[in-house]
PyMOL CGO cylinders between C-alpha atoms (Angstrom):
from pymol import cmd
from pymol.cgo import CYLINDER

trace = [
    CYLINDER, -130.08, -92.86, -183.29, -128.51, -89.91, -182.21, 0.3, 1, 1, 1, 1, 1, 1,
    CYLINDER, -128.51, -89.91, -182.21, -126.78, -87.61, -184.08, 0.3, 1, 1, 1, 1, 1, 1,
    CYLINDER, -126.78, -87.61, -184.08, -123.64, -87.88, -182.28, 0.3, 1, 1, 1, 1, 1, 1,
    CYLINDER, -123.64, -87.88, -182.28, -123.34, -91.71, -183.42, 0.3, 1, 1, 1, 1, 1, 1,
    CYLINDER, -123.34, -91.71, -183.42, -124.44, -91.40, -186.54, 0.3, 1, 1, 1, 1, 1, 1,
    CYLINDER, -124.44, -91.40, -186.54, -121.50, -91.30, -189.49, 0.3, 1, 1, 1, 1, 1, 1,
    CYLINDER, -121.50, -91.30, -189.49, -123.77, -89.77, -191.85, 0.3, 1, 1, 1, 1, 1, 1,
    CYLINDER, -123.77, -89.77, -191.85, -124.72, -86.14, -192.44, 0.3, 1, 1, 1, 1, 1, 1,
    CYLINDER, -124.72, -86.14, -192.44, -127.93, -85.00, -190.91, 0.3, 1, 1, 1, 1, 1, 1,
    CYLINDER, -127.93, -85.00, -190.91, -131.46, -85.32, -192.92, 0.3, 1, 1, 1, 1, 1, 1,
    CYLINDER, -131.46, -85.32, -192.92, -133.52, -82.08, -193.59, 0.3, 1, 1, 1, 1, 1, 1,
    CYLINDER, -133.52, -82.08, -193.59, -135.55, -82.82, -190.55, 0.3, 1, 1, 1, 1, 1, 1,
    CYLINDER, -135.55, -82.82, -190.55, -132.45, -83.42, -187.90, 0.3, 1, 1, 1, 1, 1, 1,
    CYLINDER, -132.45, -83.42, -187.90, -130.48, -80.58, -189.83, 0.3, 1, 1, 1, 1, 1, 1,
    CYLINDER, -130.48, -80.58, -189.83, -133.66, -78.26, -188.86, 0.3, 1, 1, 1, 1, 1, 1,
    CYLINDER, -133.66, -78.26, -188.86, -133.91, -79.33, -185.50, 0.3, 1, 1, 1, 1, 1, 1,
    CYLINDER, -133.91, -79.33, -185.50, -130.42, -78.59, -184.95, 0.3, 1, 1, 1, 1, 1, 1,
    CYLINDER, -130.42, -78.59, -184.95, -130.48, -75.18, -186.11, 0.3, 1, 1, 1, 1, 1, 1,
    CYLINDER, -130.48, -75.18, -186.11, -133.75, -74.04, -184.27, 0.3, 1, 1, 1, 1, 1, 1,
    CYLINDER, -133.75, -74.04, -184.27, -132.08, -75.78, -181.34, 0.3, 1, 1, 1, 1, 1, 1,
    CYLINDER, -132.08, -75.78, -181.34, -128.61, -73.95, -181.73, 0.3, 1, 1, 1, 1, 1, 1,
    CYLINDER, -128.61, -73.95, -181.73, -130.62, -70.48, -182.23, 0.3, 1, 1, 1, 1, 1, 1,
    CYLINDER, -130.62, -70.48, -182.23, -132.55, -71.21, -178.91, 0.3, 1, 1, 1, 1, 1, 1,
    CYLINDER, -132.55, -71.21, -178.91, -129.74, -72.45, -176.67, 0.3, 1, 1, 1, 1, 1, 1,
    CYLINDER, -129.74, -72.45, -176.67, -127.97, -69.06, -177.61, 0.3, 1, 1, 1, 1, 1, 1,
    CYLINDER, -127.97, -69.06, -177.61, -130.11, -66.80, -176.98, 0.3, 1, 1, 1, 1, 1, 1,
    CYLINDER, -130.11, -66.80, -176.98, -131.63, -68.18, -173.64, 0.3, 1, 1, 1, 1, 1, 1,
    CYLINDER, -131.63, -68.18, -173.64, -129.27, -70.96, -172.58, 0.3, 1, 1, 1, 1, 1, 1,
    CYLINDER, -129.27, -70.96, -172.58, -129.62, -74.63, -171.69, 0.3, 1, 1, 1, 1, 1, 1,
    CYLINDER, -129.62, -74.63, -171.69, -131.98, -74.12, -168.28, 0.3, 1, 1, 1, 1, 1, 1,
    CYLINDER, -131.98, -74.12, -168.28, -134.22, -71.84, -170.07, 0.3, 1, 1, 1, 1, 1, 1,
    CYLINDER, -134.22, -71.84, -170.07, -134.57, -73.52, -173.65, 0.3, 1, 1, 1, 1, 1, 1,
    CYLINDER, -134.57, -73.52, -173.65, -137.36, -75.61, -173.77, 0.3, 1, 1, 1, 1, 1, 1,
    CYLINDER, -137.36, -75.61, -173.77, -137.56, -78.74, -176.09, 0.3, 1, 1, 1, 1, 1, 1,
    CYLINDER, -137.56, -78.74, -176.09, -140.99, -77.66, -177.36, 0.3, 1, 1, 1, 1, 1, 1,
    CYLINDER, -140.99, -77.66, -177.36, -139.95, -73.81, -178.47, 0.3, 1, 1, 1, 1, 1, 1,
    CYLINDER, -139.95, -73.81, -178.47, -137.35, -75.30, -180.42, 0.3, 1, 1, 1, 1, 1, 1,
    CYLINDER, -137.35, -75.30, -180.42, -139.49, -78.15, -182.27, 0.3, 1, 1, 1, 1, 1, 1,
    CYLINDER, -139.49, -78.15, -182.27, -141.86, -75.12, -182.89, 0.3, 1, 1, 1, 1, 1, 1,
    CYLINDER, -141.86, -75.12, -182.89, -139.44, -73.24, -184.54, 0.3, 1, 1, 1, 1, 1, 1,
    CYLINDER, -139.44, -73.24, -184.54, -138.19, -76.12, -186.41, 0.3, 1, 1, 1, 1, 1, 1,
    CYLINDER, -138.19, -76.12, -186.41, -142.01, -77.00, -187.49, 0.3, 1, 1, 1, 1, 1, 1,
    CYLINDER, -142.01, -77.00, -187.49, -141.47, -80.84, -186.32, 0.3, 1, 1, 1, 1, 1, 1,
    CYLINDER, -141.47, -80.84, -186.32, -143.13, -82.96, -183.77, 0.3, 1, 1, 1, 1, 1, 1,
    CYLINDER, -143.13, -82.96, -183.77, -141.55, -83.00, -180.13, 0.3, 1, 1, 1, 1, 1, 1,
    CYLINDER, -141.55, -83.00, -180.13, -140.78, -86.37, -180.78, 0.3, 1, 1, 1, 1, 1, 1,
    CYLINDER, -140.78, -86.37, -180.78, -138.33, -85.80, -182.97, 0.3, 1, 1, 1, 1, 1, 1,
    CYLINDER, -138.33, -85.80, -182.97, -135.81, -84.63, -180.26, 0.3, 1, 1, 1, 1, 1, 1,
    CYLINDER, -135.81, -84.63, -180.26, -136.13, -88.16, -178.75, 0.3, 1, 1, 1, 1, 1, 1,
    CYLINDER, -136.13, -88.16, -178.75, -135.50, -89.50, -182.34, 0.3, 1, 1, 1, 1, 1, 1,
    CYLINDER, -135.50, -89.50, -182.34, -132.66, -88.05, -183.47, 0.3, 1, 1, 1, 1, 1, 1,
    CYLINDER, -132.66, -88.05, -183.47, -130.65, -87.00, -180.12, 0.3, 1, 1, 1, 1, 1, 1,
    CYLINDER, -130.65, -87.00, -180.12, -132.25, -88.85, -177.49, 0.3, 1, 1, 1, 1, 1, 1,
    CYLINDER, -132.25, -88.85, -177.49, -133.34, -85.80, -175.01, 0.3, 1, 1, 1, 1, 1, 1,
    CYLINDER, -133.34, -85.80, -175.01, -132.63, -81.73, -174.51, 0.3, 1, 1, 1, 1, 1, 1,
    CYLINDER, -132.63, -81.73, -174.51, -128.98, -82.47, -172.65, 0.3, 1, 1, 1, 1, 1, 1,
    CYLINDER, -128.98, -82.47, -172.65, -127.75, -84.28, -176.45, 0.3, 1, 1, 1, 1, 1, 1,
    CYLINDER, -127.75, -84.28, -176.45, -129.31, -82.14, -178.34, 0.3, 1, 1, 1, 1, 1, 1,
    CYLINDER, -129.31, -82.14, -178.34, -127.87, -79.29, -176.51, 0.3, 1, 1, 1, 1, 1, 1,
    CYLINDER, -127.87, -79.29, -176.51, -124.30, -80.82, -177.04, 0.3, 1, 1, 1, 1, 1, 1,
    CYLINDER, -124.30, -80.82, -177.04, -125.02, -81.72, -180.53, 0.3, 1, 1, 1, 1, 1, 1,
    CYLINDER, -125.02, -81.72, -180.53, -125.66, -77.71, -181.24, 0.3, 1, 1, 1, 1, 1, 1,
    CYLINDER, -125.66, -77.71, -181.24, -122.52, -76.65, -179.58, 0.3, 1, 1, 1, 1, 1, 1,
    CYLINDER, -122.52, -76.65, -179.58, -120.55, -79.37, -181.63, 0.3, 1, 1, 1, 1, 1, 1,
    CYLINDER, -120.55, -79.37, -181.63, -122.42, -77.61, -184.59, 0.3, 1, 1, 1, 1, 1, 1,
    CYLINDER, -122.42, -77.61, -184.59, -121.55, -74.17, -183.33, 0.3, 1, 1, 1, 1, 1, 1,
    CYLINDER, -121.55, -74.17, -183.33, -117.75, -74.94, -183.41, 0.3, 1, 1, 1, 1, 1, 1,
    CYLINDER, -117.75, -74.94, -183.41, -117.61, -76.59, -186.49, 0.3, 1, 1, 1, 1, 1, 1,
    CYLINDER, -117.61, -76.59, -186.49, -119.84, -74.25, -188.27, 0.3, 1, 1, 1, 1, 1, 1,
    CYLINDER, -119.84, -74.25, -188.27, -117.08, -71.89, -187.32, 0.3, 1, 1, 1, 1, 1, 1,
    CYLINDER, -117.08, -71.89, -187.32, -114.02, -73.86, -188.33, 0.3, 1, 1, 1, 1, 1, 1,
    CYLINDER, -114.02, -73.86, -188.33, -115.93, -74.45, -192.03, 0.3, 1, 1, 1, 1, 1, 1,
    CYLINDER, -115.93, -74.45, -192.03, -116.94, -71.05, -191.98, 0.3, 1, 1, 1, 1, 1, 1,
    CYLINDER, -116.94, -71.05, -191.98, -113.47, -69.45, -191.20, 0.3, 1, 1, 1, 1, 1, 1,
    CYLINDER, -113.47, -69.45, -191.20, -111.00, -72.15, -191.60, 0.3, 1, 1, 1, 1, 1, 1,
    CYLINDER, -111.00, -72.15, -191.60, -107.74, -71.88, -191.27, 0.3, 1, 1, 1, 1, 1, 1,
    CYLINDER, -107.74, -71.88, -191.27, -105.52, -71.45, -194.52, 0.3, 1, 1, 1, 1, 1, 1,
    CYLINDER, -105.52, -71.45, -194.52, -103.30, -74.19, -195.80, 0.3, 1, 1, 1, 1, 1, 1,
    CYLINDER, -103.30, -74.19, -195.80, -99.73, -73.19, -195.41, 0.3, 1, 1, 1, 1, 1, 1,
    CYLINDER, -99.73, -73.19, -195.41, -97.18, -74.34, -197.97, 0.3, 1, 1, 1, 1, 1, 1,
    CYLINDER, -97.18, -74.34, -197.97, -93.94, -75.96, -196.58, 0.3, 1, 1, 1, 1, 1, 1,
    CYLINDER, -93.94, -75.96, -196.58, -91.53, -72.62, -196.00, 0.3, 1, 1, 1, 1, 1, 1,
    CYLINDER, -91.53, -72.62, -196.00, -93.93, -70.15, -194.78, 0.3, 1, 1, 1, 1, 1, 1,
    CYLINDER, -93.93, -70.15, -194.78, -92.57, -68.05, -192.21, 0.3, 1, 1, 1, 1, 1, 1,
    CYLINDER, -92.57, -68.05, -192.21, -93.68, -68.50, -188.52, 0.3, 1, 1, 1, 1, 1, 1,
    CYLINDER, -93.68, -68.50, -188.52, -94.86, -64.64, -188.06, 0.3, 1, 1, 1, 1, 1, 1,
    CYLINDER, -94.86, -64.64, -188.06, -97.29, -65.28, -191.47, 0.3, 1, 1, 1, 1, 1, 1,
    CYLINDER, -97.29, -65.28, -191.47, -98.57, -68.10, -189.67, 0.3, 1, 1, 1, 1, 1, 1,
    CYLINDER, -98.57, -68.10, -189.67, -99.17, -66.65, -186.52, 0.3, 1, 1, 1, 1, 1, 1,
    CYLINDER, -99.17, -66.65, -186.52, -101.24, -63.41, -188.36, 0.3, 1, 1, 1, 1, 1, 1,
    CYLINDER, -101.24, -63.41, -188.36, -103.19, -66.03, -190.40, 0.3, 1, 1, 1, 1, 1, 1,
    CYLINDER, -103.19, -66.03, -190.40, -103.81, -67.63, -186.97, 0.3, 1, 1, 1, 1, 1, 1,
    CYLINDER, -103.81, -67.63, -186.97, -104.86, -64.31, -185.59, 0.3, 1, 1, 1, 1, 1, 1,
    CYLINDER, -104.86, -64.31, -185.59, -107.07, -63.00, -188.31, 0.3, 1, 1, 1, 1, 1, 1,
    CYLINDER, -107.07, -63.00, -188.31, -108.75, -66.27, -188.57, 0.3, 1, 1, 1, 1, 1, 1,
    CYLINDER, -108.75, -66.27, -188.57, -109.87, -65.91, -184.80, 0.3, 1, 1, 1, 1, 1, 1,
    CYLINDER, -109.87, -65.91, -184.80, -110.41, -62.19, -185.30, 0.3, 1, 1, 1, 1, 1, 1,
    CYLINDER, -110.41, -62.19, -185.30, -113.17, -63.23, -188.36, 0.3, 1, 1, 1, 1, 1, 1,
    CYLINDER, -113.17, -63.23, -188.36, -114.51, -65.68, -186.05, 0.3, 1, 1, 1, 1, 1, 1,
    CYLINDER, -114.51, -65.68, -186.05, -115.18, -63.38, -183.27, 0.3, 1, 1, 1, 1, 1, 1,
    CYLINDER, -115.18, -63.38, -183.27, -116.10, -60.36, -185.10, 0.3, 1, 1, 1, 1, 1, 1,
    CYLINDER, -116.10, -60.36, -185.10, -117.11, -60.80, -188.47, 0.3, 1, 1, 1, 1, 1, 1,
    CYLINDER, -117.11, -60.80, -188.47, -121.02, -59.70, -188.47, 0.3, 1, 1, 1, 1, 1, 1,
    CYLINDER, -121.02, -59.70, -188.47, -121.82, -61.74, -191.92, 0.3, 1, 1, 1, 1, 1, 1,
    CYLINDER, -121.82, -61.74, -191.92, -121.18, -65.20, -190.23, 0.3, 1, 1, 1, 1, 1, 1,
    CYLINDER, -121.18, -65.20, -190.23, -123.99, -67.00, -188.50, 0.3, 1, 1, 1, 1, 1, 1,
    CYLINDER, -123.99, -67.00, -188.50, -124.76, -65.19, -185.02, 0.3, 1, 1, 1, 1, 1, 1,
    CYLINDER, -124.76, -65.19, -185.02, -125.94, -68.16, -183.21, 0.3, 1, 1, 1, 1, 1, 1,
    CYLINDER, -125.94, -68.16, -183.21, -123.00, -69.97, -183.68, 0.3, 1, 1, 1, 1, 1, 1,
    CYLINDER, -123.00, -69.97, -183.68, -120.35, -67.57, -182.17, 0.3, 1, 1, 1, 1, 1, 1,
    CYLINDER, -120.35, -67.57, -182.17, -123.13, -66.75, -179.47, 0.3, 1, 1, 1, 1, 1, 1,
    CYLINDER, -123.13, -66.75, -179.47, -123.19, -70.36, -178.66, 0.3, 1, 1, 1, 1, 1, 1,
    CYLINDER, -123.19, -70.36, -178.66, -119.78, -70.61, -178.35, 0.3, 1, 1, 1, 1, 1, 1,
    CYLINDER, -119.78, -70.61, -178.35, -119.09, -67.63, -176.20, 0.3, 1, 1, 1, 1, 1, 1,
    CYLINDER, -119.09, -67.63, -176.20, -121.94, -68.94, -173.82, 0.3, 1, 1, 1, 1, 1, 1,
    CYLINDER, -121.94, -68.94, -173.82, -120.40, -72.21, -173.07, 0.3, 1, 1, 1, 1, 1, 1,
    CYLINDER, -120.40, -72.21, -173.07, -117.31, -70.80, -172.28, 0.3, 1, 1, 1, 1, 1, 1,
    CYLINDER, -117.31, -70.80, -172.28, -118.94, -68.30, -170.00, 0.3, 1, 1, 1, 1, 1, 1,
    CYLINDER, -118.94, -68.30, -170.00, -121.25, -71.01, -168.36, 0.3, 1, 1, 1, 1, 1, 1,
    CYLINDER, -121.25, -71.01, -168.36, -119.56, -74.26, -169.22, 0.3, 1, 1, 1, 1, 1, 1,
    CYLINDER, -119.56, -74.26, -169.22, -121.84, -77.26, -168.83, 0.3, 1, 1, 1, 1, 1, 1,
    CYLINDER, -121.84, -77.26, -168.83, -121.57, -81.03, -169.83, 0.3, 1, 1, 1, 1, 1, 1,
    CYLINDER, -121.57, -81.03, -169.83, -120.64, -80.02, -173.47, 0.3, 1, 1, 1, 1, 1, 1,
    CYLINDER, -120.64, -80.02, -173.47, -117.66, -77.84, -172.40, 0.3, 1, 1, 1, 1, 1, 1,
    CYLINDER, -117.66, -77.84, -172.40, -115.42, -81.17, -172.69, 0.3, 1, 1, 1, 1, 1, 1,
    CYLINDER, -115.42, -81.17, -172.69, -116.43, -81.77, -176.29, 0.3, 1, 1, 1, 1, 1, 1,
    CYLINDER, -116.43, -81.77, -176.29, -115.91, -78.22, -176.89, 0.3, 1, 1, 1, 1, 1, 1,
    CYLINDER, -115.91, -78.22, -176.89, -112.66, -78.34, -176.12, 0.3, 1, 1, 1, 1, 1, 1,
    CYLINDER, -112.66, -78.34, -176.12, -112.13, -81.54, -177.76, 0.3, 1, 1, 1, 1, 1, 1,
    CYLINDER, -112.13, -81.54, -177.76, -113.68, -80.96, -180.91, 0.3, 1, 1, 1, 1, 1, 1,
    CYLINDER, -113.68, -80.96, -180.91, -112.69, -77.14, -181.34, 0.3, 1, 1, 1, 1, 1, 1,
    CYLINDER, -112.69, -77.14, -181.34, -110.87, -75.23, -179.15, 0.3, 1, 1, 1, 1, 1, 1,
    CYLINDER, -110.87, -75.23, -179.15, -107.83, -78.18, -178.73, 0.3, 1, 1, 1, 1, 1, 1,
    CYLINDER, -107.83, -78.18, -178.73, -106.89, -78.38, -182.36, 0.3, 1, 1, 1, 1, 1, 1,
    CYLINDER, -106.89, -78.38, -182.36, -106.41, -74.47, -182.39, 0.3, 1, 1, 1, 1, 1, 1,
    CYLINDER, -106.41, -74.47, -182.39, -104.66, -74.43, -179.66, 0.3, 1, 1, 1, 1, 1, 1,
    CYLINDER, -104.66, -74.43, -179.66, -102.27, -76.93, -180.61, 0.3, 1, 1, 1, 1, 1, 1,
    CYLINDER, -102.27, -76.93, -180.61, -101.85, -74.94, -184.09, 0.3, 1, 1, 1, 1, 1, 1,
    CYLINDER, -101.85, -74.94, -184.09, -100.89, -71.62, -182.02, 0.3, 1, 1, 1, 1, 1, 1,
    CYLINDER, -100.89, -71.62, -182.02, -98.65, -73.72, -179.82, 0.3, 1, 1, 1, 1, 1, 1,
    CYLINDER, -98.65, -73.72, -179.82, -96.75, -75.30, -182.92, 0.3, 1, 1, 1, 1, 1, 1,
    CYLINDER, -96.75, -75.30, -182.92, -96.54, -71.46, -184.36, 0.3, 1, 1, 1, 1, 1, 1,
    CYLINDER, -96.54, -71.46, -184.36, -95.10, -70.31, -181.19, 0.3, 1, 1, 1, 1, 1, 1,
    CYLINDER, -95.10, -70.31, -181.19, -92.62, -73.50, -180.86, 0.3, 1, 1, 1, 1, 1, 1,
    CYLINDER, -92.62, -73.50, -180.86, -91.70, -72.37, -184.36, 0.3, 1, 1, 1, 1, 1, 1,
    CYLINDER, -91.70, -72.37, -184.36, -90.85, -68.88, -183.53, 0.3, 1, 1, 1, 1, 1, 1,
    CYLINDER, -90.85, -68.88, -183.53, -89.69, -69.33, -180.06, 0.3, 1, 1, 1, 1, 1, 1,
    CYLINDER, -89.69, -69.33, -180.06, -88.14, -72.60, -179.64, 0.3, 1, 1, 1, 1, 1, 1,
    CYLINDER, -88.14, -72.60, -179.64, -85.88, -72.30, -177.04, 0.3, 1, 1, 1, 1, 1, 1,
    CYLINDER, -85.88, -72.30, -177.04, -89.26, -71.00, -174.55, 0.3, 1, 1, 1, 1, 1, 1,
    CYLINDER, -89.26, -71.00, -174.55, -90.22, -73.44, -172.42, 0.3, 1, 1, 1, 1, 1, 1,
    CYLINDER, -90.22, -73.44, -172.42, -93.70, -75.08, -173.15, 0.3, 1, 1, 1, 1, 1, 1,
    CYLINDER, -93.70, -75.08, -173.15, -95.60, -73.89, -170.12, 0.3, 1, 1, 1, 1, 1, 1,
    CYLINDER, -95.60, -73.89, -170.12, -94.67, -70.18, -171.29, 0.3, 1, 1, 1, 1, 1, 1,
    CYLINDER, -94.67, -70.18, -171.29, -95.76, -70.53, -174.99, 0.3, 1, 1, 1, 1, 1, 1,
    CYLINDER, -95.76, -70.53, -174.99, -99.31, -71.48, -173.32, 0.3, 1, 1, 1, 1, 1, 1,
    CYLINDER, -99.31, -71.48, -173.32, -99.25, -68.67, -171.35, 0.3, 1, 1, 1, 1, 1, 1,
    CYLINDER, -99.25, -68.67, -171.35, -98.48, -67.02, -174.49, 0.3, 1, 1, 1, 1, 1, 1,
    CYLINDER, -98.48, -67.02, -174.49, -100.92, -68.29, -176.50, 0.3, 1, 1, 1, 1, 1, 1,
    CYLINDER, -100.92, -68.29, -176.50, -103.76, -67.46, -174.02, 0.3, 1, 1, 1, 1, 1, 1,
    CYLINDER, -103.76, -67.46, -174.02, -102.68, -63.81, -174.13, 0.3, 1, 1, 1, 1, 1, 1,
    CYLINDER, -102.68, -63.81, -174.13, -102.77, -64.00, -177.70, 0.3, 1, 1, 1, 1, 1, 1,
    CYLINDER, -102.77, -64.00, -177.70, -106.05, -65.34, -178.02, 0.3, 1, 1, 1, 1, 1, 1,
    CYLINDER, -106.05, -65.34, -178.02, -107.49, -63.06, -175.38, 0.3, 1, 1, 1, 1, 1, 1,
    CYLINDER, -107.49, -63.06, -175.38, -106.78, -60.05, -177.41, 0.3, 1, 1, 1, 1, 1, 1,
    CYLINDER, -106.78, -60.05, -177.41, -109.15, -61.63, -180.11, 0.3, 1, 1, 1, 1, 1, 1,
    CYLINDER, -109.15, -61.63, -180.11, -111.89, -62.33, -177.67, 0.3, 1, 1, 1, 1, 1, 1,
    CYLINDER, -111.89, -62.33, -177.67, -111.84, -59.31, -176.26, 0.3, 1, 1, 1, 1, 1, 1,
    CYLINDER, -111.84, -59.31, -176.26, -113.00, -57.20, -179.17, 0.3, 1, 1, 1, 1, 1, 1,
    CYLINDER, -113.00, -57.20, -179.17, -115.87, -59.32, -178.94, 0.3, 1, 1, 1, 1, 1, 1,
    CYLINDER, -115.87, -59.32, -178.94, -116.53, -59.42, -175.34, 0.3, 1, 1, 1, 1, 1, 1,
    CYLINDER, -116.53, -59.42, -175.34, -116.22, -55.91, -174.79, 0.3, 1, 1, 1, 1, 1, 1,
    CYLINDER, -116.22, -55.91, -174.79, -117.55, -54.44, -178.28, 0.3, 1, 1, 1, 1, 1, 1,
    CYLINDER, -117.55, -54.44, -178.28, -120.30, -52.70, -176.32, 0.3, 1, 1, 1, 1, 1, 1,
    CYLINDER, -120.30, -52.70, -176.32, -117.84, -50.86, -173.78, 0.3, 1, 1, 1, 1, 1, 1,
    CYLINDER, -117.84, -50.86, -173.78, -115.22, -50.23, -177.02, 0.3, 1, 1, 1, 1, 1, 1,
    CYLINDER, -115.22, -50.23, -177.02, -117.74, -48.59, -178.99, 0.3, 1, 1, 1, 1, 1, 1,
    CYLINDER, -117.74, -48.59, -178.99, -118.91, -46.05, -176.16, 0.3, 1, 1, 1, 1, 1, 1,
    CYLINDER, -118.91, -46.05, -176.16, -114.92, -45.32, -175.68, 0.3, 1, 1, 1, 1, 1, 1,
    CYLINDER, -114.92, -45.32, -175.68, -114.03, -44.81, -179.09, 0.3, 1, 1, 1, 1, 1, 1,
    CYLINDER, -114.03, -44.81, -179.09, -117.59, -43.71, -180.31, 0.3, 1, 1, 1, 1, 1, 1,
    CYLINDER, -117.59, -43.71, -180.31, -119.90, -45.35, -183.34, 0.3, 1, 1, 1, 1, 1, 1,
    CYLINDER, -119.90, -45.35, -183.34, -117.83, -43.35, -186.62, 0.3, 1, 1, 1, 1, 1, 1,
    CYLINDER, -117.83, -43.35, -186.62, -114.04, -44.94, -185.12, 0.3, 1, 1, 1, 1, 1, 1,
    CYLINDER, -114.04, -44.94, -185.12, -115.83, -48.56, -184.35, 0.3, 1, 1, 1, 1, 1, 1,
    CYLINDER, -115.83, -48.56, -184.35, -117.04, -49.03, -187.38, 0.3, 1, 1, 1, 1, 1, 1,
    CYLINDER, -117.04, -49.03, -187.38, -113.05, -48.97, -188.57, 0.3, 1, 1, 1, 1, 1, 1,
    CYLINDER, -113.05, -48.97, -188.57, -112.63, -52.10, -186.49, 0.3, 1, 1, 1, 1, 1, 1,
    CYLINDER, -112.63, -52.10, -186.49, -112.85, -54.38, -188.91, 0.3, 1, 1, 1, 1, 1, 1,
    CYLINDER, -112.85, -54.38, -188.91, -111.39, -58.04, -188.71, 0.3, 1, 1, 1, 1, 1, 1,
    CYLINDER, -111.39, -58.04, -188.71, -108.42, -57.15, -191.15, 0.3, 1, 1, 1, 1, 1, 1,
    CYLINDER, -108.42, -57.15, -191.15, -107.34, -54.17, -188.98, 0.3, 1, 1, 1, 1, 1, 1,
    CYLINDER, -107.34, -54.17, -188.98, -107.74, -55.61, -185.65, 0.3, 1, 1, 1, 1, 1, 1,
    CYLINDER, -107.74, -55.61, -185.65, -106.09, -58.95, -186.72, 0.3, 1, 1, 1, 1, 1, 1,
    CYLINDER, -106.09, -58.95, -186.72, -102.99, -56.73, -187.85, 0.3, 1, 1, 1, 1, 1, 1,
    CYLINDER, -102.99, -56.73, -187.85, -102.75, -54.65, -184.86, 0.3, 1, 1, 1, 1, 1, 1,
    CYLINDER, -102.75, -54.65, -184.86, -102.92, -57.84, -182.52, 0.3, 1, 1, 1, 1, 1, 1,
    CYLINDER, -102.92, -57.84, -182.52, -100.10, -59.43, -184.92, 0.3, 1, 1, 1, 1, 1, 1,
    CYLINDER, -100.10, -59.43, -184.92, -98.10, -56.39, -184.75, 0.3, 1, 1, 1, 1, 1, 1,
    CYLINDER, -98.10, -56.39, -184.75, -98.51, -55.69, -181.22, 0.3, 1, 1, 1, 1, 1, 1,
    CYLINDER, -98.51, -55.69, -181.22, -98.00, -59.46, -180.13, 0.3, 1, 1, 1, 1, 1, 1,
    CYLINDER, -98.00, -59.46, -180.13, -94.75, -59.92, -181.97, 0.3, 1, 1, 1, 1, 1, 1,
    CYLINDER, -94.75, -59.92, -181.97, -93.19, -56.43, -180.35, 0.3, 1, 1, 1, 1, 1, 1,
    CYLINDER, -93.19, -56.43, -180.35, -94.04, -57.84, -176.83, 0.3, 1, 1, 1, 1, 1, 1,
    CYLINDER, -94.04, -57.84, -176.83, -92.21, -61.23, -178.02, 0.3, 1, 1, 1, 1, 1, 1,
    CYLINDER, -92.21, -61.23, -178.02, -89.46, -59.00, -179.26, 0.3, 1, 1, 1, 1, 1, 1,
    CYLINDER, -89.46, -59.00, -179.26, -89.47, -60.48, -182.75, 0.3, 1, 1, 1, 1, 1, 1,
    CYLINDER, -89.47, -60.48, -182.75, -89.61, -57.32, -184.06, 0.3, 1, 1, 1, 1, 1, 1,
    CYLINDER, -89.61, -57.32, -184.06, -88.78, -53.64, -183.31, 0.3, 1, 1, 1, 1, 1, 1,
    CYLINDER, -88.78, -53.64, -183.31, -91.22, -52.36, -180.66, 0.3, 1, 1, 1, 1, 1, 1,
    CYLINDER, -91.22, -52.36, -180.66, -94.40, -50.22, -181.61, 0.3, 1, 1, 1, 1, 1, 1,
    CYLINDER, -94.40, -50.22, -181.61, -93.48, -46.46, -182.01, 0.3, 1, 1, 1, 1, 1, 1,
    CYLINDER, -93.48, -46.46, -182.01, -95.49, -43.82, -181.00, 0.3, 1, 1, 1, 1, 1, 1,
    CYLINDER, -95.49, -43.82, -181.00, -96.39, -41.98, -184.32, 0.3, 1, 1, 1, 1, 1, 1,
    CYLINDER, -96.39, -41.98, -184.32, -94.88, -38.21, -184.20, 0.3, 1, 1, 1, 1, 1, 1,
    CYLINDER, -94.88, -38.21, -184.20, -96.87, -35.41, -184.26, 0.3, 1, 1, 1, 1, 1, 1,
    CYLINDER, -96.87, -35.41, -184.26, -97.51, -33.73, -187.76, 0.3, 1, 1, 1, 1, 1, 1,
    CYLINDER, -97.51, -33.73, -187.76, -94.49, -31.24, -188.80, 0.3, 1, 1, 1, 1, 1, 1,
    CYLINDER, -94.49, -31.24, -188.80, -92.45, -32.24, -185.99, 0.3, 1, 1, 1, 1, 1, 1,
    CYLINDER, -92.45, -32.24, -185.99, -88.69, -33.33, -187.12, 0.3, 1, 1, 1, 1, 1, 1,
    CYLINDER, -88.69, -33.33, -187.12, -87.75, -34.66, -183.70, 0.3, 1, 1, 1, 1, 1, 1,
    CYLINDER, -87.75, -34.66, -183.70, -90.70, -37.13, -183.50, 0.3, 1, 1, 1, 1, 1, 1,
    CYLINDER, -90.70, -37.13, -183.50, -89.09, -38.63, -186.96, 0.3, 1, 1, 1, 1, 1, 1,
    CYLINDER, -89.09, -38.63, -186.96, -85.86, -39.25, -185.92, 0.3, 1, 1, 1, 1, 1, 1,
    CYLINDER, -85.86, -39.25, -185.92, -85.95, -39.94, -182.03, 0.3, 1, 1, 1, 1, 1, 1,
    CYLINDER, -85.95, -39.94, -182.03, -85.29, -43.42, -182.57, 0.3, 1, 1, 1, 1, 1, 1,
    CYLINDER, -85.29, -43.42, -182.57, -83.18, -43.17, -185.79, 0.3, 1, 1, 1, 1, 1, 1,
    CYLINDER, -83.18, -43.17, -185.79, -80.09, -44.13, -184.12, 0.3, 1, 1, 1, 1, 1, 1,
    CYLINDER, -80.09, -44.13, -184.12, -81.40, -46.92, -182.30, 0.3, 1, 1, 1, 1, 1, 1,
]
cmd.load_cgo(trace, "trace")
């Protein structure tokens, strides 16, 4: 019996193996991780992997799927009522993406394994796209279609990639960002602040609201009125 073929939730032993596997794979990757270490961490006999998952490769695929589902369960997209404006959906989508990437209260191995698979794709990548990435991409595509119905689909894909890329940046480049702005300033970069910035920036770039303005220097009347007539 494999995890992928069973419609039932994993039992306690199977869940322990999957949790331990996710942690080890996230830390070491597929090649360096060993079934023995995973089983030792889970406190089970090494035969448990063969019983539940057939082999190491299928265990890895199930761990990647678990990471994907875990993020979606922990930070789900909202259920938008009919009539919700497109820009609100875009803001909520971005906030969901950012929270999945940078919220430190979430399971670390879920996010780490997800990012590792994107950087070093394996046989699990197709399943990752099918189960997690494509559904999110279709939601974003629908939002962009609503906001820009006249824009060709190929262009909307590029716009969607640019929006998601901004969300990923704050995870992938976190150490560099911290060095550039300093620890104190970086602590202000919580998911809400980042999501609001990315939303405002993206809407402005798409011409869906007024361009971003450079804050005027304190006490400068000219700075406050320079765009007033535009």
